[in-house]
C-alpha positions in Angstrom: -43.4 -12.0 15.2 -42.0 -9.3 13.0 -43.4 -7.3 10.1 -43.4 -3.7 8.8 -47.1 -3.9 9.7 -46.2 -3.2 13.3 -45.0 0.3 12.4 -48.6 1.3 11.7 -49.5 2.0 15.4 -52.0 4.3 16.9 -51.3 8.1 16.6 -51.1 9.6 20.0 -52.8 13.0 20.2 -54.6 15.2 22.6 -56.9 16.4 19.8 -60.5 15.1 19.7 -60.2 14.4 15.9 -56.9 12.9 14.6 -56.3 11.7 11.0 -54.7 8.4 11.9 -53.6 8.0 8.3 -55.0 9.6 5.1 -57.9 7.1 5.1 -58.6 6.5 8.8 -60.0 8.9 11.4 -59.4 8.6 15.2 -61.9 10.3 17.5 -61.4 10.6 21.3 -64.5 10.6 23.5 -64.5 11.8 27.0 -67.8 10.5 28.2 -69.7 13.8 27.7 -69.6 15.0 24.1 -70.9 12.5 21.6 -69.9 12.2 18.0 -72.2 11.4 15.1 -70.9 9.1 12.3 -72.3 7.6 9.1 -73.8 4.2 9.8 -71.4 1.4 9.5 -68.3 3.6 9.5 -66.7 2.3 12.7 -63.8 0.0 12.1 -62.3 -0.3 15.6 -62.6 1.2 19.1 -61.0 1.1 22.6 -62.7 1.7 25.9 -66.4 1.7 26.9 -68.4 2.7 23.8 -72.1 2.6 22.8 -73.4 2.9 19.3 -77.0 3.8 18.6 -79.0 4.7 15.5 -79.5 8.5 15.5 -83.1 9.6 15.7 -84.5 11.5 12.8 -87.2 14.1 13.2 -90.3 14.0 11.0 -88.9 17.0 9.1 -85.6 15.3 8.5 -87.4 12.1 7.3 -89.6 14.2 5.0 -86.6 16.1 3.6 -84.7 12.8 3.0 -87.7 11.3 1.2 -88.4 14.4 -0.9 -84.8 15.4 -1.9 -82.7 12.2 -1.4 -80.3 14.4 0.7 -79.6 13.8 4.3 -77.5 11.7 6.7 -77.9 8.2 7.9 -76.1 8.5 11.3 -75.2 6.6 14.4 -74.5 8.2 17.7 -71.2 7.2 19.3 -70.9 7.8 23.1 -68.7 6.7 25.9 -65.1 7.1 27.0 -62.1 6.0 24.8 -61.1 6.1 21.2 -63.0 5.1 18.1 -61.8 4.7 14.5 -63.9 5.5 11.4 -63.3 4.9 7.7 -65.4 4.4 4.6 -64.1 2.6 1.5 -60.5 3.9 2.0 -61.7 7.5 1.1 -59.3 10.3 2.0 -60.3 12.0 5.2 -60.1 15.7 6.1 -61.1 17.4 9.3 -62.8 20.9 9.0 -63.5 23.4 11.7 -67.0 24.7 11.2 -67.6 28.3 12.5 -70.4 30.9 12.1 -70.0 30.9 8.3 -71.0 27.3 8.0 -70.2 24.8 5.3 -72.4 23.3 2.5 -71.6 19.7 1.5 -73.1 16.7 -0.3 -74.0 14.3 2.5 -72.3 11.5 0.7 -68.9 13.1 1.6 -69.6 13.4 5.4 -67.9 10.7 7.6 -68.4 12.2 11.1 -69.3 15.4 12.9 -69.8 16.8 16.4 -73.3 16.2 17.7 -73.7 19.9 18.6 -73.6 20.9 14.9 -76.9 21.6 13.1 -77.7 20.1 9.7 -80.3 21.3 7.2 -81.2 20.3 3.6 -81.1 23.3 1.2 -81.6 23.6 -2.6 -79.1 24.8 -5.2 -81.2 26.3 -8.0 -80.6 26.2 -11.7 -80.4 29.5 -13.5 -82.8 28.0 -16.1 -85.5 27.7 -13.5 -86.6 24.3 -14.9 -88.5 22.2 -12.4 -86.3 19.4 -11.1 -83.0 20.7 -12.3 -82.0 22.1 -8.9 -79.7 20.0 -6.6 -80.2 19.6 -2.8 -77.2 19.8 -0.5 -76.6 19.7 3.3 -75.9 22.9 5.1 -73.8 22.3 8.4 -73.8 25.2 10.8 -72.8 25.9 14.4 -69.4 25.5 16.0 -67.5 22.2 15.9 -65.7 19.8 13.7 -66.8 17.7 10.7 -64.8 15.0 8.9 -65.2 15.0 5.2 -64.2 12.3 2.6 -62.8 12.7 -0.9 -61.8 10.3 -3.6 -58.1 11.1 -3.8 -56.3 14.3 -2.6 -58.6 17.3 -3.2 -58.0 20.9 -4.4 -59.0 23.8 -2.2 -59.9 26.8 -4.3 -60.2 30.3 -2.8 -63.2 32.4 -3.9 -62.9 36.2 -3.7 -65.1 39.1 -5.0 -62.7 39.6 -8.0 -62.1 35.9 -8.6 -65.0 33.6 -8.8 -64.7 29.8 -9.3 -66.6 27.3 -11.6 -66.5 23.6 -10.7 -67.9 20.5 -12.3 -71.1 19.6 -10.5 -69.9 16.0 -10.1 -66.5 16.9 -8.6 -67.5 19.5 -6.1 -67.4 18.3 -2.5 -68.1 21.3 -0.3 -68.1 25.1 -0.1 -68.5 28.0 2.2 -72.2 28.5 3.0 -71.8 32.3 2.6 -71.0 32.0 -1.1 -73.6 32.7 -3.8 -74.1 29.7 -6.0 -75.6 29.2 -9.5 -76.0 25.9 -11.3 -75.5 26.3 -15.0 -74.9 24.4 -18.2 -72.6 26.1 -20.7 -74.4 24.9 -23.8 -76.0 26.4 -26.9 -78.2 23.3 -27.5 -81.9 23.6 -27.2 -81.9 20.6 -24.9 -80.0 21.9 -21.9 -79.6 18.4 -20.5 -77.4 17.4 -23.4 -73.7 17.8 -23.0 -72.1 20.7 -24.9 -70.6 19.6 -28.2 -68.0 16.8 -27.8 -66.2 18.1 -24.7 -67.9 15.7 -22.3 -68.7 18.5 -19.9 -72.1 19.2 -18.5 -73.5 20.9 -15.4 -71.3 23.4 -13.4 -71.6 25.3 -10.2 -70.5 28.9 -10.2 -69.3 30.3 -6.9 -69.2 34.1 -6.1 -68.3 36.0 -3.0 -65.7 35.3 -0.3 -64.9 31.8 0.8 -63.7 28.4 -0.5 -64.7 25.6 -2.8 -63.4 22.1 -2.3 -63.0 19.9 -5.4 -62.0 16.2 -5.6 -60.1 14.5 -8.5 -63.1 12.3 -9.3 -66.7 12.6 -10.6 -68.0 9.5 -8.8 -69.5 9.5 -5.3 -68.4 6.7 -2.9 -70.9 3.9 -3.1 -73.7 4.4 -0.6 -75.3 1.0 -0.6 -74.7 -2.6 -1.4 -76.8 -5.1 -3.3 -76.3 -8.5 -1.8 -75.0 -10.9 -4.4 -74.6 -8.1 -6.9 -71.5 -6.3 -5.5 -71.3 -2.6 -4.9 -73.8 -0.3 -6.6 -72.2 3.0 -7.4 -74.1 6.2 -7.0 -73.1 9.4 -8.8 -73.2 13.1 -8.2 -75.5 15.9 -9.3 -74.1 16.8 -12.7 -74.5 15.2 -16.2 -72.7 12.1 -15.0 -74.9 11.8 -11.9 -77.9 9.5 -11.5 -80.2 12.6 -11.6 -78.7 13.7 -14.9 -78.9 10.3 -16.4 -82.6 10.0 -15.5 -83.2 13.3 -17.2 -81.3 12.2 -20.3 -83.5 9.1 -20.5 -86.6 11.4 -20.3 -85.3 13.5 -23.2 -84.6 10.5 -25.4 
């Protein structure tokens, strides 16, 4: 049998995390250090592997119920290689150090089990109850695999060059950055889009670090309705489900 398909063979690497291709992640396990991945993300594996639902503490369950932010994870252990993917999203491996990284949990594909995760709030400068957005702070030392819709843009933030990003396009940023959520509008109803530009909520980043932006304002679908196809979920800005709910409340 012959086909160009046979050229898409496994990437050989000594690294623990290897991007097999832009949309497929290969993780090597040595029998000691487990990897945590989003539930259902395994597409193939070789060797002796075990997959278990990851235990969530009472605090984690409470945070998930209260904020909607958090990770539904499975623990992957054993010896061999395992491949992860999610809806053909582009995959990027990031080394987390003492500075930490803040990310929307919808963009996390896998991470080292030694890393610590905590739900934090991004506050609105208007101080209006309910307009803040919760994110996931990842700290410790290890690797995390992030997903984006398309090839992203990495923007450097310095003390003399701050960055503004659409709240529905931002994926992650350095945890050391100062962040404000704001809507550039002169309307008395701050949830309404400004004029006819179609732009809404923004995040403003100040300090020293980076901000990762994707060329899309739609999150990858997080759940499926049987018989109804994929149900898309959106981000935190005006286009997001949270913003749409607020718009309905104003009308």
